[in-house]
C-alpha positions as CSV (number, residue, x, y, z in Angstrom):
1,M,-112.3,11.8,126.9
2,S,-116.1,11.6,126.3
3,N,-118.1,8.3,126.6
4,T,-118.5,7.9,122.8
5,A,-114.6,8.5,122.3
6,S,-114.0,6.0,125.2
7,A,-116.1,3.4,123.8
8,T,-114.7,3.7,120.2
9,L,-111.0,3.3,121.5
10,S,-112.0,0.4,123.8
11,S,-113.8,-1.2,120.8
12,A,-110.9,-0.7,118.4
13,V,-108.3,-2.2,121.0
14,A,-110.4,-5.2,121.6
15,S,-110.9,-6.0,118.0
16,R,-107.3,-6.2,117.3
17,E,-105.5,-9.6,117.2
18,P,-102.5,-9.9,119.5
19,G,-99.5,-8.3,117.7
20,A,-101.6,-6.9,114.9
21,P,-101.3,-3.1,113.9
22,A,-104.1,-0.7,114.0
23,T,-106.4,-1.2,111.0
24,G,-109.4,0.8,109.4
25,G,-107.6,4.2,109.5
26,F,-107.7,4.3,113.3
27,I,-104.4,5.7,114.5
28,P,-104.0,5.1,118.3
29,L,-102.2,7.3,120.6
30,C,-101.2,4.9,123.0
31,V,-101.7,1.3,121.6
32,P,-98.3,-0.4,121.1
33,N,-97.9,-2.0,117.6
34,V,-96.3,-5.4,118.1
35,A,-96.0,-6.9,114.7
36,G,-92.5,-7.9,114.0
37,T,-89.8,-10.0,115.6
38,E,-90.6,-9.3,119.3
39,W,-91.5,-12.7,120.0
40,E,-88.4,-14.2,118.2
41,Y,-86.0,-11.9,120.1
42,I,-87.6,-12.1,123.6
43,K,-87.7,-16.1,123.1
44,D,-84.0,-16.0,122.3
45,C,-83.3,-14.3,125.9
46,L,-85.5,-16.7,127.5
47,D,-84.0,-19.9,125.7
48,T,-80.2,-18.5,126.5
49,G,-80.9,-17.3,130.0
50,W,-80.0,-13.7,129.4
51,V,-83.0,-12.0,130.8
52,S,-81.6,-9.5,133.2
53,S,-79.7,-6.3,132.8
54,V,-76.7,-7.9,131.0
55,G,-76.9,-9.3,127.5
56,S,-76.3,-8.7,123.8
57,Y,-79.6,-7.2,123.2
58,V,-78.9,-4.2,125.5
59,D,-75.7,-3.3,123.8
60,R,-77.5,-3.7,120.6
61,F,-80.1,-1.6,121.3
62,E,-78.0,1.3,122.5
63,R,-76.0,1.2,119.4
64,E,-79.1,1.0,117.2
65,C,-80.6,3.9,119.0
66,A,-77.5,6.1,118.8
67,E,-77.4,5.3,114.9
68,R,-80.9,6.3,114.6
69,T,-80.4,9.7,116.4
70,D,-77.2,10.2,114.6
71,T,-75.1,10.2,117.9
72,R,-72.1,8.4,119.0
73,F,-73.4,6.8,122.1
74,G,-76.6,5.6,123.6
75,V,-77.1,4.6,127.4
76,A,-80.1,2.4,128.2
77,T,-82.1,3.1,131.4
78,S,-85.1,1.6,133.0
79,T,-87.4,4.5,132.1
80,G,-87.5,7.8,130.4
81,T,-87.8,9.5,133.8
82,A,-84.4,7.7,134.8
83,A,-83.0,9.1,131.7
84,L,-83.8,12.6,132.6
85,H,-82.7,12.4,136.2
86,V,-79.3,11.1,135.3
87,S,-79.1,13.6,132.4
88,M,-79.8,16.2,134.9
89,M,-76.9,15.1,137.1
90,L,-74.6,15.1,133.9
91,A,-75.6,18.7,133.3
92,G,-74.4,19.5,136.8
93,I,-77.7,20.5,138.2
94,E,-77.6,20.9,142.1
95,R,-79.7,21.6,145.2
96,D,-81.4,25.1,144.6
97,D,-80.3,25.6,141.1
98,E,-83.1,26.4,138.6
99,V,-84.0,24.9,135.3
100,I,-86.1,26.2,132.6
101,V,-89.0,23.9,131.8
102,P,-91.9,24.5,129.4
103,T,-95.6,24.6,131.0
104,L,-96.9,21.9,128.6
105,T,-95.0,18.9,129.6
106,F,-95.3,15.5,131.6
107,I,-94.6,16.0,135.2
108,A,-91.4,13.5,134.8
109,S,-89.6,16.6,133.3
110,C,-90.2,18.6,136.5
111,N,-89.7,15.5,138.7
112,A,-86.0,15.0,137.4
113,V,-85.2,18.5,138.5
114,R,-86.6,18.2,141.8
115,Y,-84.9,14.8,142.5
116,L,-81.8,16.9,142.8
117,G,-83.3,19.5,145.0
118,A,-83.5,21.9,142.1
119,W,-86.4,23.9,140.8
120,P,-88.3,24.1,137.7
121,V,-88.9,27.6,136.3
122,L,-92.1,27.1,133.9
123,I,-92.0,29.3,131.0
124,D,-94.8,29.2,128.5
125,V,-95.1,27.6,125.1
126,E,-95.4,29.2,121.7
127,P,-99.1,28.8,120.2
128,D,-98.3,27.1,116.9
129,Y,-96.6,23.8,117.9
130,W,-97.0,24.2,121.8
131,Q,-93.1,24.0,122.2
132,L,-90.9,25.9,124.7
133,D,-91.0,29.6,123.5
134,S,-87.6,30.9,122.7
135,N,-88.6,34.5,123.0
136,R,-90.3,34.1,126.3
137,V,-87.1,32.3,127.4
138,A,-85.1,35.4,126.3
139,E,-87.3,37.8,127.9
140,F,-87.0,35.8,131.3
141,L,-83.4,35.6,131.2
142,R,-82.8,39.4,130.0
143,N,-85.4,41.1,132.2
144,G,-85.9,38.7,135.1
145,C,-82.2,37.6,135.8
146,E,-79.0,39.2,136.6
147,R,-75.5,38.1,135.9
148,L,-73.3,37.9,138.9
149,A,-69.6,38.6,139.1
150,D,-68.8,35.0,138.9
151,G,-70.5,34.6,135.6
152,T,-73.5,32.7,137.0
153,L,-77.1,33.8,136.5
154,R,-79.5,34.7,139.3
155,N,-83.3,34.9,139.1
156,Q,-84.2,38.3,140.7
157,T,-87.4,36.9,142.0
158,T,-86.2,33.8,143.8
159,G,-82.6,34.5,144.3
160,R,-81.5,31.2,142.9
161,R,-79.0,30.5,140.2
162,V,-80.5,29.6,136.8
163,K,-78.3,26.8,135.7
164,G,-80.2,24.7,132.8
165,M,-82.8,24.4,130.5
166,L,-85.0,21.4,129.7
167,P,-86.8,21.8,126.5
168,V,-89.3,19.1,125.5
169,D,-90.4,17.6,122.2
170,V,-94.1,17.5,122.7
171,L,-96.4,14.8,121.1
172,G,-93.8,13.8,118.4
173,H,-92.9,17.5,117.3
174,P,-89.4,18.8,118.0
175,C,-88.9,22.0,119.7
176,D,-87.2,24.9,117.9
177,I,-84.0,24.0,119.6
178,D,-81.7,26.2,117.7
179,P,-82.4,29.5,119.3
180,L,-82.8,27.9,122.7
181,L,-79.1,26.6,122.1
182,V,-77.9,30.3,121.3
183,L,-79.6,31.6,124.3
184,A,-78.0,28.6,126.5
185,A,-74.6,29.7,125.1
186,E,-75.0,33.3,125.8
187,Y,-76.1,32.8,129.3
188,G,-74.0,29.5,130.3
189,L,-76.9,27.2,130.6
190,A,-76.5,23.6,130.3
191,V,-79.2,22.1,128.1
192,V,-80.7,18.4,128.2
193,E,-83.5,17.8,125.5
194,D,-86.5,15.7,126.7
195,S,-87.3,13.9,123.4
196,T,-89.1,11.2,125.2
197,E,-92.1,11.7,122.9
198,A,-90.3,12.3,119.5
199,F,-87.9,9.6,118.8
200,G,-87.8,9.4,114.8
201,A,-88.7,12.9,114.3
202,R,-86.5,15.3,112.6
203,Y,-85.6,18.9,113.0
204,R,-84.2,21.0,110.1
205,G,-83.1,17.6,108.6
206,R,-81.3,16.3,111.7
207,P,-82.7,13.5,113.8
208,V,-84.1,14.5,117.2
209,G,-81.6,13.5,119.9
210,S,-78.6,14.9,117.9
211,T,-79.5,18.5,118.2
212,S,-78.7,18.9,121.8
213,P,-75.7,18.0,123.9
214,V,-77.6,15.4,125.7
215,S,-81.1,14.1,124.8
216,C,-83.5,11.6,126.5
217,L,-85.9,9.1,124.9
218,S,-88.8,7.1,126.3
219,F,-90.0,3.6,125.4
220,N,-93.0,3.5,127.7
221,G,-96.1,1.7,126.2
222,N,-97.6,4.8,125.0
223,K,-94.5,6.0,123.1
224,L,-93.9,5.8,119.3
225,M,-92.1,2.6,119.8
226,T,-91.9,0.7,123.2
227,T,-90.1,-1.9,125.4
228,G,-92.9,-1.9,128.0
229,G,-91.0,0.5,130.0
230,G,-87.4,2.0,129.4
231,G,-85.4,4.8,128.2
232,M,-82.1,6.0,126.6
233,I,-79.6,8.8,127.0
234,V,-78.1,9.8,123.7
235,T,-74.9,11.9,123.3
236,N,-71.9,12.6,121.2
237,N,-69.9,13.1,124.4
238,E,-68.0,10.1,125.5
239,V,-67.2,11.4,128.9
240,L,-70.8,12.0,129.6
241,A,-71.8,8.7,128.1
242,K,-69.3,7.0,130.4
243,R,-70.6,8.8,133.4
244,A,-74.2,7.9,132.6
245,K,-73.4,4.3,132.3
246,Y,-71.5,4.3,135.6
247,L,-74.4,6.2,137.4
248,T,-77.2,3.9,135.9
249,T,-75.3,0.7,137.0
250,Q,-74.9,1.3,140.7
251,A,-71.7,3.4,140.2
252,K,-69.6,0.2,140.4
253,D,-66.0,0.8,140.4
254,D,-64.7,-2.9,140.2
255,A,-66.2,-5.5,137.9
256,V,-65.8,-8.2,140.7
257,E,-65.6,-6.5,144.0
258,F,-68.5,-4.5,145.6
259,I,-66.6,-1.2,145.6
260,H,-68.7,1.8,144.7
261,G,-67.3,5.4,144.2
262,A,-70.5,7.4,144.1
263,V,-74.2,7.2,144.9
264,G,-75.4,5.2,142.0
265,F,-78.7,4.0,140.7
266,N,-80.4,0.7,139.6
267,Y,-81.4,2.2,136.5
268,R,-80.6,-0.6,133.9
269,L,-82.7,-1.8,131.0
270,T,-83.3,-5.7,131.1
271,N,-82.1,-7.7,128.1
272,I,-85.8,-8.8,127.5
273,Q,-86.8,-5.2,127.2
274,A,-83.8,-4.4,124.9
275,A,-84.6,-7.3,122.8
276,M,-88.3,-5.9,122.3
277,G,-86.6,-2.6,121.5
278,C,-84.4,-4.1,118.8
279,A,-87.6,-5.5,117.1
280,Q,-89.5,-2.3,117.5
281,V,-86.7,0.0,116.2
282,A,-86.0,-2.2,113.0
């Protein structure tokens, strides 16, 4: 960013009253718009003492995000990265698998793959909207991979199994997901859509989040709406939703006893953050 642009941004941010939307035609890329019932909802959490990871706003926020994405289930997480990590687990990604990821994305997409010991395969984006190029994906799958006797796909260069695909909706614009889903079905690949930058967008009349088996949202401070930090897994698959909730809440098998049946994660969203999310999504 140039010094002039930086100064303009700083001036625009400094001139805003707390909670006031941007004015004067300035559309900020990463300045949150807090101008609704955020204070009221957050104060309700403080007044009632429901400030941690349990509370009515968490359940409400999950429902409202599911409704906005035209999916059946929403599972709140502490970050969009956490949502991606758990979704990779839901997709069955394991150590030394490979997952197709676009070259233009934030590092969190690749990190979510590496957390599981798997490897991102970077494939270039198309020139018009900078989204994962289905033609290049097809070329890689057809010419760079071979199908083994057990039906799995092997990268001829690395010798690893190609197991999944993580298309990313960059800068609010949905990727062209339909041809990617056709390729995924043809080659037996799991698909998780990284919609962390595109909550509220639509693809061919369908809300982003409803177009893939599992999609991930983010509510970081620089996103279209924010909870300060947070994420969401949305899906129509009840089994996957229950598994996601289980893994993100420490994989606790009993509501009272400290019995855990798997390695879980403290990936829960707080009620305070969810309260802000409910105000933002309204």
